[in-house]
Structures are given as structure tokens and as C-alpha cells.
N, C-alpha and C positions, 0 to 999 in steps of 0.2 A: 581442518581445524578440529576442535574436540566435537563442537556441534554436528559436523558430518555425520560423522559416523553414528552419535545416537540418532540422526534422523535417518539415515537409511538402515539402522536396525528398526526403526519403527515402519518404514515403509514394507521391507521386509514382511510385517507382521499384516499386512491388509490382507482382509479374509478372499481368497481363489474363489472364483463361483465356479460350479460343475457347467461345461458346456464343449459343444463339440470345436469351434473354434470363437476364438476372444477376437470381439470387437476393437474396430480403431481406437487407439488410444488406451486400450486395456492393457494389464499387465500380462506377460507370456512366458515370463521366467525370471530366475535370479535364486539366491539360494535360499533355501527354505519354501520356494513357492512349488504349488502342488497340484496349479489349474492348467488347462490347455495352453501346449505351446505352439498353437498354431494358429494363426491371426485370419480374417476374413478376406477375402479377397481384394486387393487393391493395396494391402498392409503389409510390414514388413517386420518381423520380430527383432527388435533393433535393442542390444545390450546398451544400457546407459550405466552399468556399474555393476560389481559384481552381486548385489542384490536386487536388480531391478533393470527387467527389459520390459520393452514397451511395445503394441502394435504400432507401428508408426507409417503412415500414408506415403505411397512411394515407396524406394529401392534407399533412400539416402539416406545416414544416420544424422541428426542435428550436430553441429560443432560440438566440442567439448567445453565446458566452463571451468573457470578456475574463481578460487575467491579471491575477492579484492585485495590487492595489500594492504596491508595496515596504515592506518592515518595517524596524523600527529597532530595535537591543536594547533590551528594557527595562529598568528600572530595578532597584533589587532592591526586594524587598516584604518584608512580615510577615508577621502572620497573617490569615487569611482574612476579609473583613467582611460585613455583613448583606446580603440580598438589596438591589439598587438600588429604590427607587420614583421613580426619576425621571420625569418625563412624557416622553411620547415613545419610551420603552423598550418593547422587542419581545420577549416571553418567545416561546421560541425552542421551547415545547410547540405552536405551531401548524404542521404539516409545510409545509414548500416544497415547490409543486407541479412546481418546476424542479432545476436543479442547484444542489445545498448550499453549495457554495464560491462562488457569483455575487453581488460586491457586499459579499464580506466581503473583511478582511485578515486574514492569518494570523501568529497569536501565535508568538511565537520562545520556542524552550524555553529558558528560565534555566540550566539542567542543561546542555543539550548546548552553548551559548554558553561557558559556565564551563570546559568540555573542552576545547574548539576557541583561546580565546583563552590556554589553558596550555599548549596542544601549540606554538600557532604562536610564543609567547614562546621556546620550545625550538628554534626553528629559525635557525640562524645565516646564512643568506643571507637579504639581506632580499628580496631577489624573492618566492622561496618564501615568507617569511613571511608577506607582504604579505597574496598570493595565499590563504595559510591562515587568514588573520584573518579575509578577506572571507566565508568559509564559517558565522561565526556570524550572518551575516545572511539565510542562507537557510532557512525553517523548512522545521523536520523533526517528528516523530510523538517521541514521548514515550512510554517505555516502560514501563506500572505493571506489572511481572514478581515483584513480592513484595507482601505486604500490608504490611509498613511503609514504602512508597514512598507511598500512598494519600493520606495527608495533606497532603503536597505539591502534592496537584491541588488543595486547595482554595485553595492561596497562590497558583498559577497562575491560577486562575479569577478571585481577587480583582485581580490585578494586570491581567490580559486586561480587567474588567471598569471599572477605573482608568482604563486606558488608552482604553477606548471611551468614556466619561464625557469624558475630557478632550480627546478628538480628534474627538469624533462619528463613528469610525470602527469600524464594526462588527467583533468578534473572531470569529475561529474557535480553538479551543484541540483541537488534534489528539493522539488519545491512541492507545494498542495496549493492550488488553486481553488479557494474558498470564499467565495462573495457571493453568491447568488441573490435575487431581489427576493423576497418570502423564503430566504435559505431554512433550509430543514422544516420544511412543511408538515410532516406530520409530530413534531418534537417541540419542545420550548426552552433545551438547555443552552443551544446553540443559534438561538435569530441572529439574523447578521443586521447591519447596518443600513440595508437596501429594500426599499419596499415597492412592490410593484405599483401600488396604487400611488408611488408618488417620485414618478421619474426613474423607477427601478432599473427597467431595461437600460436607459440610455446612461444612467451612472455606472451601471456593469460594464458596456463597451470602453467608457472613458478607462474604467480601473482595468482593464484589457489590456488596452491600448497603452496605459502606462509601465504595467509589466513586459510585454512585447518590446517598448521602445529601450526598458534596461535590458533586454536581453539581447538585442540586438547591436548594442555596442561591444560586444564579446562574443566573437560567432565562434570564437577557437576555443571556448570552454562550452562542454554540454552540458544541457539542463536534460532532467527529465520530471516530468509533473504527475501528480495524481490530479486527478479532474473532481473535483465538487463531488465530496464525500457525502454518500446519502440521496444524492439529486436525482438524480435517473430512476435508481432501483425505488424511488418511492412514486416514480410514474408508472411501475409495474405494479403495485402492491395496494397503493394508499390512495388511489383515485377517490375511494368512497370519502376522505378526507375532505370536506370543501376548500381549506386551503391549498391543498395538492392539486384538485381538479382544476379551481382559479389558475393555479401557476404553470399548470401544464404546458400551454403554448410558449408562455412566455422562459418557462425554462428549456425548452427547445431552441428555441429561436437565440438564446444567449448561449446554447451549447455551441449550434452552428456557427455563430460569430466567433466565440473563444477558440473551439479545433481550428477553426480556419486560420485564425491568426497565429497561433502557437505553431501548428506544423509550418505553417510558412517560413515562421523563424528559427524551424530546425530542432525544436522542441521535441523530445520523445514524450508522449503523452498516455496516460494508463487513465482511463474512464473507471471512475470508482464503479464494484458491480455488487457491492452490498456484502456478503458471508452466506455460508452453508445454510447458517439457520434462517436464512431473511430467502434470498432466491433460488437456495438450494432444493426446496423443495420440487417435488415432480412436474407438479402441476405451473409453477413456475418460470420453468428452464424455457421453453419455447416461447412466450411472450418475451423472456428478458432477452435472450438468442435476436429474438425479431425489433426489440426495440435498440438493442445495443449496434444490432449490424444496420437500423435506417441512420441511425446518427452519424456510423463512421462513413457510410456513401454519401450522405447528404453536407458530410464535411469534406469530400472529396476522396475519400479510400486512399488519403495520403499514407504512404510507411512510415511517415513519423510519427502516427496515430495506431502504434504499437499494440494497443489491447486493453487489457480491463485489470484491477487492482481489488485485489479482495481483503476482506478482514479488517479493512482499514480500523483501528481506534477501537478493534472486537477483541475478543478472549480465547477465540477456536484455534485449536493445534492446525500444523498443515495435515499430520497425519497420525492416527492412533489405533493401537492395537483392539482395543475395546469402546465401542460407543460409548460417549456420556450418558448415563441416563434419560436426561432433559432433551436428545435428539431422538427417543423414540418414536419411530415412524416415518424418519426421512433417511431414504439408504446412503444419503449423500451424507453423512455424518461428520464430517470435517472438509479442509478447505481442498486436500488432493480431489477427494472424490466429487465434490462440488463441482472443480474445474474439469475432472476428468469426462464430467458428464456435462457440461456446459460450452466447452471446448468443441466438438463433433457438431452440436448445434449450430453455434456461431458460424462454422465451416460453411454449413448448409445453408446458411445465409450469405456465404459471400463475405465474412471478416475471419481473416487468416489471424486470430488474436491469439499473443501470448500474454503472460501473468506475471501481475509481482503479486506476493502476499507477505501481509504485516504479520509479524509474528513479536514485535516488540513486547507485548505483555502477555504472552500463551504459554509463560513458561510451565505453569500448574494447572491441570484441570479437575474437571468434577466440581466445580465452587458454585455454579450459579442453582438458583430454584426453576428457573424456567430460561429458555434459550434465547428470549427477546431481552433480559434483562443484559445490558450494557453501560451501566453506570457506576464508577468505582468499586469493583468486583473486588470483593475482599480475599483476602490471600491470595491476590495474582502476582504471579512473578515474571521477571523480565524472563523472556523466550530467545530463541534461538539467533544467534547475532546474524546480522545482514551476509551473505554470501550467495556466488552463482552456484555452488554446488546444492541444487535443489534434488537432484534426484527424479527430476521430471523434465523434458523436452519443452514443455508445455511452459511450465514456471521458468522466466529469464534471471529471478533475483528474491530471494528473502528479505526481506527488508524492514525497518523499523518506520513505521511514518507518523505516528502517534507518538510524540515526546514522551515518554514515563514520566510522570511526577506533574505535568500538566493533568488539572482537576477535570473532568467530563461533566460535572453538573454539581449546582450546589444541591445540600438535604436540607438545606433551611426554607421551611415551608412558608414563610413570610416574603419569601425573595420575589420579585416579576419574574425573574426568569426559572422559579422553581419547576422540578418535573419529579413528578411520584415516583419514579424509577429511582432515582438517587435516594429516598428514603427508604427502599426496600428491606428485609433482611439480610440480604447478600450484598448490600452497598457498604463500604467503608464511611463511616460516620463520627465526626459531624465532618462535613465537605464545603470546602467554599465555592466561589462561584466557577463556573465553567472559563476553563482556557488559565486561569490564575494558578502560581505553584502550591500543592499537596504534599508539605512535607513529610505528614506521616503516613503517606501514600507511598511518597517515594523510597520511605525506608522500605516497606514493607515489600515493593518491588526487589529492591536490592537482596535483602535476606532470603527472599523466594525463591531469588532466581534459577532457572535451570535450563540451560548449564549453570552450575553457580559461575560468579563473578571471582 
């Protein structure tokens, strides 16, 4: 892919640190690299590609990854069908020992494809309209942020199963599990439908049960999930917020219930881990690793609980040659640095996590006034396309989790869900309610895409 060469070039420009030996997971070679090529005891300098070698614990290099094959827009679907009993179908309840994305085609979200098609039809410039229409063929995650959306999952799984049968190409359906009671405890824009004070935990468990019931009907279709954006990260840094402190016990109980149920159904799950500008600060790494490892162990240390998702719905690059000025003071100034710092801390806590990284809106950098600004950032562009050619064995795939064009939050100060971040000078305005379509912003993402569409 065009994006791969650009990514590898960026990785090659990562600063080398002068030291006698390179730590585990550190860079130890590659074109243009000038640092130490010797790893600490217990690690082997392992070539990932011409531009990047890394100190990998043990002597075995990780399996090579390949980009997922191109996908096409799925046909309209009807009601979910019965589970397949076709010879040769492989239930996904047997965990893969390697990257769960390898050898699979990613199913395209019909919901997002329809949003994109409608948006492209509104664009009068034919060149921009063609670029916009092409976004429908890029796989994104589908967010199940209310319980009434859950039946759609069965429809998508049935469609994916049909494609799998007709083409022989194994399908992955990507979902976001996002409906915790008192969700987004430190923000306003995305407050959910369940309240802890109003039977929230029981309602959430019912929501999980409904998701799992749909998934279990289609055991030969692989499901990959991002679990609850912002939830566990808030328990690392925002317990000074009363709503977060009050939600901690419920969040952990809900996470335990959900992760056990999802992994038992064969879902490959990545818990949301914020981003470099949140948990990537050195003081946050150890507490974050301790929390994620404890959740992993409490949920049974299942191999289906694959790891962590970073930069979900955010704008950070995977790797940059020069840090954005807003990152000053944080040595983990991009997602690759963050992952390389967090992974060994997780390993020490007994969690052998791998990662996925959202690059859906990370095409342009140096846009924000503050690193904490997250709402509809002006002049952002679509970023690196989903691929397993990530340049790092720690990263299973670059993904698009946030569907570009769906609004982060409203700039209307009279709205009950108004968040002042959405009215800052670096936020695109006027903006509609969170989750609704934002046409002007979508067109901006298309025109500023990097690599270009």
C-alpha cells in the first residue's frame, strides 16, 4: 500500500538514543538508524523491515503480517440466518496464537457506507465527490452505543457469513462496545443511555448479553471489538472527578462481566487505552499497566483478550519525525512511542498485550492548541488506511475506529450535551450533536487526507 512506505519512512526518522544497549522493544537497526544495535540480555535484535529492527524478547521473530485484501461494498441484507454448517468452516472460538487480523478480509460497515454515499452525493465538485465516495470502501468499526442498535449486529454478521460462503474469504466484523452506565464520566458530549443510579449495571449486563447472543449465532465469522472508549483510562487519571470516582466500582464490575462474556464467545477484544497525550505521560504508564493487567487477569487472562486500542477517535500520528509542540515534556509524543513504553510495563504485570491504533483522522498534524483538545479538530484529514503492515510487532493493525464524518460533539452552548471543548478555536464550528453526521467536517477530512484519497 502507498501508506506503508510513508509509515516506514516516518518510523525510520524516530530519534535514536545513545546508549550501550537497547532496551526491550526499542529500535536496534534499520536504514538511517544510528543508535545501538545491541539489545539488553533476553532480547534479540529482530528485523521487521528494511527501515526498522526491534529488540524482541526471546529469539523468535514475530510472524510477518500482510495488508488485508481490498473489500467491496456489501449488498443489502435481510434478517440474520442460521449458523453455518458448511464443511470447512472454522469456528472462531479457538483463539489464534498470532495476529487475529491475518488472513481475514474486513467486512465493510453498511451503516457507514450509506452515510458516506449520502454525503458524497451532496458534494458538487466531481473530483472531491469521487474521493469522498471512495471512503465507503475503507473498513471502519461499527459503534453499538445504544441497546436498540444491537439487532443490527446480527444482520451484519449474517451478511458477512454470506460473503464468506460465496467468496471463500474469511470475514472480520469490527465493533465498538460502548454503553457503560454513566459513560464518559469526565465529559459531557457522549453521555450514554444508562445511569448507575437507575439500574445501570443490570441494564448494561443485559446489553452485553444481547450482543453476545447475536455473535454466538455466527461462530465462523470473526469479531474484533474495541471495548469502551475512555472508560478505564478515566480510572487512571480522573478519579478526582466525582462522577468518575463514583463510577469506578461499577465500571470494573461491568468490564469484568463484559470481557468474560465476549471472550467466551470468541471475540478478540482490545480494551481502550486512551492515547499518548493521556496515559503516555511517564507518571501514568505504571498505574495504567497495573489497571489493565488487573482487568485482564480478573477476566480470566483469556487469549481472546488480545490487548489494547489506542488513539480511538483522536488525532495523534502513529509516528512523527518531529514532535508536535503541544507534546512538549512527554517523551512518548506519538502512539508508537507510547506503545513501546507501555508494552514492557504490561509485560511486567503479566499482560502480554498487543495493540491496534486508530489512524482514521490522523492525516494532518500540528493542528491543536492543546494536546487535550479532542473535538472536531480543524483541518484534520483522513489518515493511514487500515493495514497489518504496521512496522512494529506490538501493533496488530492500524485501524479506523471512529467513523470520519460523525460528529464528536456540538458547539451549541445551549445544548444539554454541550462540551466547551467543542467551542475552542481549534474546533470546527458550527458543529451538530455528538454522533450525528457533520457534512462540512467530512468534506474537510476528505480534502486533507494524507495519504491522499
